[in-house]
VMD Tcl script that draws the C-alpha trace (Angstrom):
set ca {
  {-13.83 30.37 -30.49}
  {-15.78 33.35 -31.30}
  {-14.37 37.03 -31.33}
  {-16.62 37.81 -28.54}
  {-14.74 34.77 -26.26}
  {-11.53 36.03 -27.20}
  {-12.26 39.60 -26.26}
  {-13.21 38.49 -22.89}
  {-10.05 36.28 -22.65}
  {-7.66 39.30 -23.75}
  {-9.64 41.42 -20.88}
  {-9.20 38.93 -18.64}
  {-5.50 38.29 -19.43}
  {-4.71 42.23 -19.17}
  {-6.44 42.10 -15.61}
  {-4.33 39.19 -14.21}
  {-1.13 40.30 -15.87}
  {-0.47 43.11 -13.13}
  {0.00 40.04 -10.50}
  {2.40 37.75 -12.82}
  {5.53 38.94 -11.10}
  {4.26 38.04 -7.78}
  {3.26 34.65 -9.38}
  {6.34 34.09 -10.52}
  {7.81 34.58 -6.87}
  {5.38 32.20 -5.57}
  {6.36 29.85 -8.27}
  {10.05 30.31 -7.54}
  {9.03 29.40 -3.73}
  {7.21 26.06 -4.78}
  {9.99 25.04 -7.09}
  {12.75 25.47 -4.43}
  {10.84 23.87 -1.97}
  {10.57 20.92 -4.15}
  {13.86 20.74 -4.45}
  {14.59 20.98 -1.03}
  {12.09 18.04 0.17}
  {13.36 15.75 -2.33}
  {16.77 16.14 -1.94}
  {16.70 15.87 2.16}
  {14.88 12.47 1.33}
  {16.62 11.36 -1.75}
  {13.65 10.05 -3.29}
  {10.56 11.33 -5.03}
  {9.56 12.74 -8.43}
  {11.32 16.23 -9.19}
  {10.69 16.54 -12.77}
  {6.80 16.05 -12.97}
  {5.86 18.08 -9.97}
  {8.18 21.15 -11.01}
  {6.99 21.37 -14.45}
  {3.36 21.76 -13.61}
  {3.71 24.73 -10.77}
  {3.35 27.54 -13.31}
  {-0.22 25.76 -14.41}
  {-1.05 25.05 -10.50}
  {-0.44 28.61 -9.22}
  {-2.46 30.04 -12.36}
  {-5.23 27.94 -11.76}
  {-5.35 28.63 -7.88}
  {-4.96 32.34 -8.20}
  {-6.80 33.33 -11.55}
  {-9.89 32.91 -10.16}
  {-10.93 29.77 -12.70}
  {-11.21 27.70 -9.63}
  {-13.33 28.26 -6.75}
  {-11.61 26.63 -3.60}
  {-11.10 27.71 0.09}
  {-7.64 26.66 1.40}
  {-9.20 26.99 5.22}
  {-12.22 24.70 4.31}
  {-11.60 22.50 1.22}
  {-14.92 20.37 2.41}
  {-17.23 22.96 1.10}
  {-19.53 21.12 -0.94}
  {-19.90 23.62 -3.72}
  {-16.15 24.31 -4.17}
  {-14.39 23.04 -7.67}
  {-13.03 19.65 -7.29}
  {-9.25 18.95 -7.78}
  {-7.80 15.59 -8.91}
  {-3.95 15.08 -9.19}
  {-3.97 12.29 -12.07}
  {-0.81 11.67 -11.75}
  {-0.52 10.98 -8.23}
  {3.31 10.46 -8.32}
  {3.83 14.11 -8.46}
  {2.14 14.91 -5.12}
  {5.34 17.14 -3.94}
  {3.80 19.83 -6.40}
  {0.55 19.94 -4.08}
  {2.64 19.43 -0.62}
  {4.65 22.48 -1.34}
  {2.06 24.53 -2.73}
  {-0.06 24.27 -0.06}
  {2.85 24.72 2.34}
  {4.00 28.06 0.83}
  {0.45 29.17 0.67}
  {-0.24 28.23 4.36}
  {2.99 30.05 5.62}
  {1.75 32.91 4.08}
  {-1.61 32.83 6.00}
  {0.44 32.35 9.24}
  {2.77 35.58 8.45}
  {-0.35 37.49 8.09}
  {-2.06 36.41 11.13}
  {1.00 37.16 13.21}
  {1.03 40.55 11.34}
  {-2.51 41.42 11.62}
  {-4.31 39.16 14.12}
  {-7.04 38.69 11.87}
  {-9.05 35.78 12.50}
  {-9.67 35.60 8.76}
  {-6.19 34.12 8.05}
  {-6.61 31.32 10.75}
  {-7.44 27.71 9.54}
  {-9.94 25.59 11.57}
  {-8.24 22.61 13.25}
  {-4.66 23.79 12.29}
  {-2.92 20.73 13.57}
  {-5.19 18.63 11.93}
  {-6.03 20.27 8.75}
  {-3.00 22.82 7.74}
  {-0.31 21.32 5.95}
  {2.99 23.61 6.71}
  {6.99 23.22 6.02}
  {7.28 21.53 9.34}
  {5.18 18.58 7.63}
  {7.54 18.62 4.48}
  {10.37 17.34 6.64}
  {8.37 13.68 6.86}
  {8.09 13.33 3.31}
  {7.96 9.79 2.33}
  {8.88 8.60 6.16}
  {6.78 6.65 8.37}
  {3.93 8.81 9.88}
  {4.56 11.50 7.48}
  {3.32 12.68 4.29}
  {2.60 10.06 1.56}
  {4.63 9.24 -2.06}
  {1.39 9.58 -3.45}
  {-1.64 11.84 -3.31}
  {-4.18 11.05 -0.56}
  {-7.51 12.72 0.21}
  {-7.44 13.15 4.09}
  {-6.29 15.32 6.79}
  {-4.04 17.87 5.79}
  {-4.64 17.37 1.85}
  {-8.52 17.65 1.26}
  {-7.70 19.93 -1.47}
  {-7.07 16.64 -3.48}
  {-10.43 15.20 -4.09}
  {-9.32 11.40 -4.76}
  {-6.51 9.47 -3.55}
  {-4.26 8.89 -6.84}
  {-0.78 7.12 -7.70}
  {0.07 5.72 -11.15}
  {-0.03 7.59 -14.15}
  {-3.93 8.04 -15.59}
  {-5.08 6.70 -12.39}
  {-7.01 9.88 -11.64}
  {-8.58 10.29 -15.09}
  {-11.82 8.29 -14.70}
  {-12.17 9.38 -11.56}
  {-12.09 13.25 -12.39}
  {-14.94 11.94 -15.21}
  {-16.95 10.22 -12.62}
  {-17.17 13.21 -10.34}
  {-17.78 15.29 -13.17}
  {-20.54 13.03 -14.22}
  {-21.75 12.73 -10.54}
  {-22.01 16.59 -10.00}
  {-23.94 16.97 -13.21}
  {-26.61 14.27 -12.00}
  {-26.66 16.00 -8.74}
  {-27.53 19.41 -10.52}
  {-24.46 21.11 -9.03}
  {-24.44 23.72 -11.75}
  {-21.32 25.53 -11.86}
  {-19.33 23.41 -9.92}
  {-16.17 22.14 -12.16}
  {-13.89 19.37 -11.99}
  {-10.03 20.02 -12.65}
  {-7.33 17.36 -13.41}
  {-3.64 17.70 -13.74}
  {-1.57 15.12 -15.89}
  {1.36 15.00 -18.05}
  {1.82 13.74 -21.57}
  {3.69 10.90 -20.52}
  {0.99 10.07 -17.84}
  {-1.81 10.36 -20.59}
  {-0.46 7.05 -22.70}
  {-2.50 4.45 -20.38}
  {-5.34 3.50 -22.18}
  {-7.62 4.32 -19.57}
  {-7.23 8.15 -20.51}
  {-8.71 7.40 -24.07}
  {-11.71 5.75 -22.68}
  {-12.18 8.61 -20.33}
  {-12.01 11.19 -23.14}
  {-14.49 9.31 -25.40}
  {-16.77 8.66 -22.34}
  {-16.18 12.54 -21.09}
  {-17.71 13.42 -24.51}
  {-20.62 11.04 -24.66}
  {-21.80 12.12 -21.31}
  {-21.45 15.94 -22.26}
  {-19.05 16.77 -19.55}
  {-18.49 20.45 -19.94}
  {-17.72 20.81 -16.37}
  {-14.54 18.55 -16.73}
  {-11.22 20.29 -17.51}
  {-7.63 18.78 -17.94}
  {-4.45 20.73 -17.20}
  {-1.94 18.85 -19.65}
  {1.74 19.54 -18.93}
  {3.32 18.94 -22.20}
  {6.75 19.16 -22.47}
  {7.69 16.26 -24.08}
  {10.03 14.74 -21.58}
  {9.44 11.85 -18.93}
  {11.53 9.60 -16.75}
  {13.39 8.04 -19.88}
  {16.20 9.45 -21.70}
  {14.24 9.99 -25.00}
  {11.44 12.50 -25.27}
  {8.13 10.96 -25.60}
  {7.52 12.19 -28.79}
  {10.05 9.20 -30.01}
  {7.80 6.86 -28.97}
  {4.14 8.14 -29.12}
  {2.69 10.13 -31.96}
  {0.65 13.19 -31.92}
  {-0.15 16.26 -29.56}
  {-3.10 17.53 -27.47}
  {-4.95 18.13 -30.33}
  {-4.36 14.92 -31.76}
  {-5.14 13.13 -28.43}
  {-8.08 15.08 -26.94}
  {-9.35 16.80 -30.11}
  {-9.82 13.28 -31.96}
  {-12.39 12.64 -28.93}
  {-14.17 15.88 -29.62}
  {-12.66 18.03 -27.00}
  {-11.94 21.51 -27.15}
  {-8.19 22.32 -26.80}
  {-6.36 25.52 -26.03}
  {-3.05 25.58 -25.61}
  {0.10 27.54 -25.55}
  {3.00 27.07 -28.21}
  {6.98 28.33 -26.88}
  {7.93 29.09 -30.25}
  {11.30 28.91 -29.31}
  {11.63 25.24 -28.07}
  {8.93 24.04 -30.01}
  {7.23 22.44 -27.14}
  {3.81 22.60 -25.93}
  {3.32 24.04 -22.55}
  {0.17 23.36 -20.28}
  {-3.31 22.95 -22.21}
  {-6.57 23.40 -20.88}
  {-9.04 20.16 -22.55}
}
mol new
graphics top color blue
foreach p $ca { graphics top sphere $p radius 0.5 }
foreach p [lrange $ca 0 end-1] q [lrange $ca 1 end] { graphics top cylinder $p $q radius 0.2 }
display resetview
């Protein structure tokens, strides 16, 4: 990373840091909502959903991703793929919190800018969360339809969305959609399937500089032992060995990697 890039990043960080206290409250609301709906349903994936909240809130509110919660169908909006589709409570609860803010602002101001078109069909709210993993309600995996058009692919098992994200990035480049980016989110355990390594290699070979992976790297999964006990390496090893640029943050106290962007 050049000195000029570091200077730009530092300046941008200082600008955004004024909002961090508000973002932390939003994170808490999403975290608590995830806990409530999974406890109510007694089913779902709480760990992988909650550990990605900081990364998702930062992505959505930092200005790095171009998106419109009211019009997710915009052709030149950035694409979001939840690579590990089983962590879908993360998306449901984030959309519900943001949409509730829109509802409150409309009640306060009567400003039509806060309205979501065809809200009954396109606006995911806390009422929808009550039917999580129930017949006729919200699916237990990521589905791109109706109230979840924020998603740009249907995903489920670990690694399912990786090749899809690369495919979308390639299609956008071939279409000449300069500046349109694809963001994918996955955890370290979900990166173990071989398809991910094929995707990394193909993305480098195709020059997909519009593809970004946010990696939730905390050395934990659904098993008792940490991932590092059975799988070697770090984001630098996994992505860097395929030629990707890897940027991350290290929690010195715990020695664990927090979300990395590749």
